[in-house]
C-alpha positions in Angstrom: 2.0 9.0 -10.2 0.7 12.5 -9.9 -2.8 13.4 -8.9 -4.9 15.8 -10.7 -6.6 18.5 -8.6 -9.4 21.2 -9.4 -8.0 24.4 -8.4 -10.5 26.7 -6.4 -10.1 29.1 -3.7 -9.9 27.8 -0.1 -13.1 29.9 0.5 -14.9 26.7 -0.9 -12.9 24.2 0.3 -13.6 24.9 4.0 -15.3 27.9 5.1 -14.3 27.8 8.7 -10.4 27.3 8.1 -8.4 29.2 10.2 -6.9 32.2 8.4 -3.1 31.0 8.7 -4.2 27.5 7.2 -6.3 29.1 4.5 -3.2 31.1 3.4 -0.9 27.9 3.3 -3.6 26.0 1.5 -4.1 28.8 -1.2 -0.1 29.3 -1.4 0.1 25.7 -2.1 -2.8 25.5 -4.8 -0.8 28.4 -6.6 2.2 26.0 -6.9 0.1 23.6 -8.7 1.3 23.3 -12.5 -1.7 22.2 -14.6 -3.6 21.1 -11.8 -1.4 18.5 -10.2 0.1 18.0 -6.9 3.0 20.8 -6.4 6.9 19.8 -6.4 8.4 20.0 -3.0 10.6 22.2 -4.8 8.0 24.9 -5.7 7.8 25.8 -2.4 9.9 29.0 -1.2 9.5 29.6 2.6 10.4 33.3 1.7 7.2 33.7 -0.1 5.2 33.0 3.2 7.3 34.4 6.0 4.2 35.0 8.3 3.4 31.6 8.3 6.7 29.9 9.1 6.1 30.0 12.7 3.3 27.3 12.4 4.8 25.4 9.3 6.1 21.7 9.2 7.6 19.9 6.2 7.7 15.8 6.6 9.0 13.2 4.5 7.9 9.7 4.1 10.7 7.4 4.7 8.3 4.5 5.1 5.2 3.9 6.1 5.8 3.8 9.6 8.6 6.5 9.5 7.9 10.3 8.6 10.9 12.5 9.1 10.4 16.0 10.3 12.1 18.4 7.8 11.1 21.9 8.8 9.3 22.6 12.1 8.4 26.3 13.1 9.3 28.2 16.1 5.4 28.3 17.5 5.2 24.4 16.9 8.2 24.0 18.8 7.5 26.1 21.7 3.8 24.5 21.9 5.5 20.8 21.8 8.0 21.6 24.3 10.6 19.9 22.0 12.2 20.3 18.6 11.4 17.3 16.6 13.4 18.1 13.5 15.1 15.0 11.9 12.9 12.5 14.0 9.9 10.5 13.3 6.9 12.2 13.9 5.1 9.3 15.1 7.7 9.0 17.9 5.6 12.2 19.6 2.0 10.6 19.5 0.8 8.7 22.4 0.8 4.8 21.6 -3.4 4.8 21.5 -3.6 7.6 18.8 -0.1 6.8 16.8 -1.8 4.2 14.5 -4.6 6.7 13.3 -2.0 9.6 12.7 0.1 7.0 11.1 -2.9 6.2 8.6 -3.8 10.1 7.9 -0.2 10.9 7.0 0.0 7.8 4.6 -3.4 8.6 3.4 -2.5 12.2 2.4 0.0 10.8 0.3 -1.3 7.4 -0.9 -4.6 9.0 -2.2 -3.1 11.9 -2.2 -5.5 14.3 -0.7 -5.8 17.4 1.5 -6.4 16.4 5.4 -7.7 19.3 7.7 -8.1 17.9 11.3 -8.9 19.5 15.0 -6.8 18.0 17.9 -6.7 18.6 21.3 -3.3 18.7 23.6 -3.7 17.8 26.9 -0.5 19.1 29.2 0.1 18.4 32.9 -1.1 21.3 34.4 -4.4 20.3 33.2 -4.8 23.0 30.6 -5.9 21.8 26.8 -5.3 23.6 23.7 -7.5 23.0 20.5 -5.2 23.1 17.5 -6.2 22.9 13.7 -3.8 20.8 11.3 -4.0 21.2 7.6 -1.5 18.5 5.8 -1.0 19.1 2.0 0.8 16.4 -0.1 4.0 17.4 -2.2 5.7 15.7 -4.7 9.2 14.6 -5.0 11.1 15.6 -8.8 10.0 12.1 -10.0 6.5 13.3 -9.4 5.7 11.0 -6.6 4.0 12.3 -3.4 6.6 11.9 -0.8 6.3 15.2 1.2 3.8 16.5 3.5 3.4 20.6 3.7 1.6 21.3 7.0 0.6 24.1 9.3 -1.0 24.4 12.4 -3.1 26.9 14.0 -4.4 27.3 17.9 -8.1 27.7 17.8 -8.4 28.6 21.4 -5.4 29.8 23.4 -4.9 28.8 26.9 -3.8 30.5 29.6 0.4 31.0 30.3 2.1 28.1 29.9 4.7 26.7 32.3 8.4 26.9 30.8 9.1 24.0 29.1 5.7 22.1 29.6 5.3 19.7 26.8 1.6 18.0 26.3 1.3 14.5 27.9 -0.7 13.6 25.1 -0.5 15.3 21.5 -2.9 15.1 19.0 -6.2 13.8 20.6 -8.3 13.7 17.4 -11.6 15.8 17.5 -12.7 16.0 14.0 -11.0 14.7 10.8 -11.7 15.6 7.2 -10.1 14.1 4.2 -10.8 16.2 1.2 -10.2 14.4 -2.4 -8.0 16.6 -5.0 -10.3 15.9 -7.5 -13.5 17.2 -5.5 -12.4 19.5 -3.2 -15.7 20.7 -2.2 -16.6 17.2 -0.5 -15.3 16.1 2.8 -15.4 13.0 4.3 -16.1 13.5 8.1 -14.8 11.1 10.7 -15.5 12.1 14.1 -13.1 11.0 16.9 
């Protein structure tokens, strides 16, 4: 079942969305046919080359297994590992895994758009705030099964140590879920 969505500019969706994420939301919306969740097959990476370093594509295999199909180079560098092919939930600290699992399933089950700010903490003590946008994509049968995502660093830390991976990935700071049929209203859940 495919959900209808109102086509509006991302400017009206979230006024302070990071420019990288705003571009991805606008691209995603341009791929909607008749106001419905875009098909994964409509996404063409050659149309968005500047967004590729921050891009992720996920496929839900089961509610507790979401496979990373594509991960951008900047995301891999920030994580300190390439999660391509793995279950994204394996990267999260246990105390946040359930929340991330619920959020990603919600994006596909409702479907809706998620905009979140998360904090990554590193062994050296540095912290990084990252804005994450997750957008549903439909499979060829029209069922939301994929997530197109972009991450944007909101505050750049000092230089990283080579190979330094975060101790804690995605500690929630702010979570907003935006219904597709009413993109102007957001339900904020502060973490």
